C-alpha positions as CSV (number, residue, x, y, z in Angstrom):
1,X,171.4,28.9,190.5
2,X,172.2,26.8,187.4
3,X,169.5,24.3,186.7
4,X,170.7,20.8,185.8
5,X,169.1,19.3,182.7
6,X,167.0,16.4,183.2
7,X,168.1,13.2,181.7
8,X,166.6,12.6,178.3
9,X,164.1,9.9,179.8
10,X,163.1,12.1,182.5
11,X,162.4,14.9,180.0
12,X,160.3,12.7,177.4
13,X,158.6,11.5,180.7
14,X,157.5,14.8,181.6
15,X,156.5,15.7,178.0
16,X,154.4,12.7,177.8
17,X,152.6,13.3,181.2
18,X,152.2,16.9,180.2
19,X,150.3,16.0,177.0
20,X,148.3,13.1,178.9
21,X,147.3,16.2,181.3
22,X,146.4,18.3,178.3
23,X,144.6,15.4,176.5
24,X,142.4,14.6,179.5
25,X,141.5,18.2,179.9
26,X,140.4,18.7,176.4
27,X,138.5,15.5,175.8
28,X,135.1,16.0,174.8
29,X,132.4,16.6,177.5
30,X,130.2,13.6,178.0
31,X,126.7,14.1,176.3
32,X,124.0,15.3,178.6
33,X,121.6,12.8,179.8
34,X,118.6,12.2,177.7
35,X,115.8,15.0,178.1
36,X,112.4,13.4,179.1
37,X,109.7,13.3,176.4
38,X,107.0,15.7,177.1
39,X,103.6,14.2,178.0
40,X,101.3,13.8,175.1
41,X,98.4,15.1,177.1
42,X,98.6,17.6,180.0
43,X,94.9,17.2,180.9
44,X,91.6,15.1,180.1
45,X,90.6,18.1,178.1
46,X,93.1,17.4,175.6
47,X,92.8,14.0,175.5
48,X,89.1,14.4,174.9
49,X,89.6,16.7,171.9
50,X,92.3,14.2,170.4
51,X,89.8,11.5,170.6
52,X,86.9,13.4,169.2
53,X,88.8,15.0,166.3
54,X,90.3,11.3,165.6
55,X,87.1,9.8,165.6
56,X,85.7,12.3,163.5
57,X,88.2,12.0,161.0
58,X,88.1,8.2,160.7
59,X,84.3,8.4,160.2
60,X,84.9,11.0,157.4
61,X,87.3,9.2,155.7
62,X,85.4,5.7,155.9
63,X,82.2,7.4,155.1
64,X,84.0,8.9,152.1
65,X,85.5,5.3,150.8
66,X,82.2,3.7,151.3
67,X,80.1,6.8,149.2
68,X,82.8,6.1,146.6
69,X,82.3,2.5,146.1
70,X,85.1,1.2,148.4
71,X,87.9,2.3,146.0
72,X,91.4,3.1,147.2
73,X,90.7,1.7,151.1
74,X,94.4,2.5,152.0
75,X,93.1,6.0,152.1
76,X,91.9,5.3,155.7
77,X,95.6,4.1,156.7
78,X,96.1,7.7,157.5
79,X,93.8,7.7,160.5
80,X,94.2,3.9,162.0
81,X,96.8,2.0,163.3
82,X,98.4,-0.8,161.3
83,X,96.2,-4.0,162.8
84,X,93.1,-1.9,162.5
85,X,93.9,-0.7,159.2
86,X,93.9,-4.6,157.7
87,X,90.7,-5.1,159.4
88,X,89.2,-1.7,157.8
89,X,90.5,-2.6,154.6
90,X,88.6,-6.0,154.3
91,X,85.3,-4.5,155.8
92,X,85.4,-1.6,153.3
93,X,85.9,-4.0,150.3
94,X,83.3,-6.6,151.6
95,X,80.6,-3.8,151.4
96,X,81.7,-2.7,148.0
97,X,81.9,-6.0,146.3
98,X,78.5,-7.2,147.6
99,X,77.0,-4.4,145.7
100,X,75.8,-2.1,148.2
101,X,76.1,1.6,148.3
102,X,76.2,3.9,151.3
103,X,73.9,7.1,151.3
104,X,74.2,9.7,153.9
105,X,76.8,9.9,156.7
106,X,76.8,9.1,160.6
107,X,76.8,11.9,163.0
108,X,79.1,11.8,166.1
109,X,77.0,12.5,168.9
110,X,79.4,12.7,172.0
111,X,82.6,11.2,172.7
112,X,84.2,10.7,176.3
113,X,87.4,9.7,177.9
114,X,87.6,7.0,180.5
115,X,91.4,6.9,180.4
116,X,94.5,8.8,179.2
117,X,98.2,8.7,179.8
118,X,101.0,11.0,179.5
119,X,103.1,8.5,177.3
120,X,101.7,5.7,175.2
121,X,101.2,2.6,177.1
122,X,102.9,-0.7,175.9
123,X,100.3,-1.1,173.1
124,X,100.7,2.1,172.2
125,X,97.6,3.6,173.2
126,X,97.3,7.1,174.7
127,X,93.6,7.7,175.4
128,X,90.8,5.2,176.1
129,X,87.1,6.3,175.5
130,X,83.7,6.2,173.8
131,X,82.1,7.4,170.7
132,X,78.6,7.7,170.0
133,X,77.1,7.9,166.4
134,X,73.6,8.6,165.1
135,X,73.0,6.2,162.3
136,X,69.4,7.6,161.2
137,X,71.3,9.7,158.4
138,X,72.7,6.6,156.7
139,X,71.1,4.3,154.3
140,X,72.6,1.2,152.5
141,X,71.2,0.5,149.0
142,X,71.4,-2.7,147.1
143,X,72.5,-3.0,143.4
144,X,68.8,-2.0,142.2
145,X,68.7,1.0,144.8
146,X,66.6,-0.5,147.5
147,X,67.4,0.1,151.3
148,X,68.8,-3.1,153.1
149,X,68.7,-1.3,156.4
150,X,66.1,-3.1,158.8
151,X,63.3,-0.8,159.9
152,X,64.1,-1.6,163.6
153,X,67.7,-0.6,163.0
154,X,68.9,0.9,166.1
155,X,69.2,4.9,165.9
156,X,72.6,5.1,167.6
157,X,75.9,3.0,167.9
158,X,78.6,3.5,170.8
159,X,81.9,2.4,170.2
160,X,84.8,1.8,172.9
161,X,87.5,3.7,171.1
162,X,91.4,3.6,171.8
163,X,93.9,6.2,170.2
164,X,97.8,6.3,169.9
165,X,100.3,8.4,168.2
166,X,100.4,8.5,164.3
167,X,103.6,7.4,162.9
168,X,105.3,9.2,159.6
169,X,102.7,10.0,156.9
170,X,99.7,9.4,159.3
171,X,97.6,12.1,161.3
172,X,99.0,13.2,164.8
173,X,96.6,10.3,166.4
174,X,95.5,7.4,164.9
175,X,92.6,5.2,165.7
176,X,94.0,2.0,167.4
177,X,91.0,0.0,168.0
178,X,87.3,0.5,168.0
179,X,84.3,-2.0,168.9
180,X,80.8,-1.6,169.2
181,X,79.5,-1.6,172.8
182,X,75.8,-0.3,172.7
183,X,73.1,0.0,170.4
184,X,69.8,1.7,171.1
185,X,67.8,4.7,170.9
186,X,70.3,6.5,173.0
187,X,74.2,6.8,173.5
188,X,75.5,4.6,176.3
189,X,76.4,6.0,179.4
């Protein structure tokens, strides 16, 4: 049976429909949905380890700055959040410009975790806890080399601690906030 050729307009329409069909079949597949971010901590032990390591590193760096006379205070920025960095810079410079020298280093006696989160909260916090330091190895000397530490200074100081994830150029976790909550002969429970 002979075929009747399609009129030009029908032939053009068939080609156009065919091209559209091919185009629809060859379009890029939609992007897959975003994967959920893995949790920062899977358990309380991981959160406690992060709080402990972060606070130890904070103490090490701040103590080094103080022992060296308060120079290059921006070294603390690697282990503290932006808001705390500003406060720490002022504190470190204040002690150094007062002509005081730090001798010795505090010891971290204990840390604890009261809250931890799989993801940072709105303030960037991923763990909340406490850090208790033994201050007995630390002395502060005036410009004449005399101790300015009160003889009845409490042996320990406990701090409330909040840590968050570090940014580029910082440690994995940084200290967001720390406030003294207890002084005495023993750590606060």
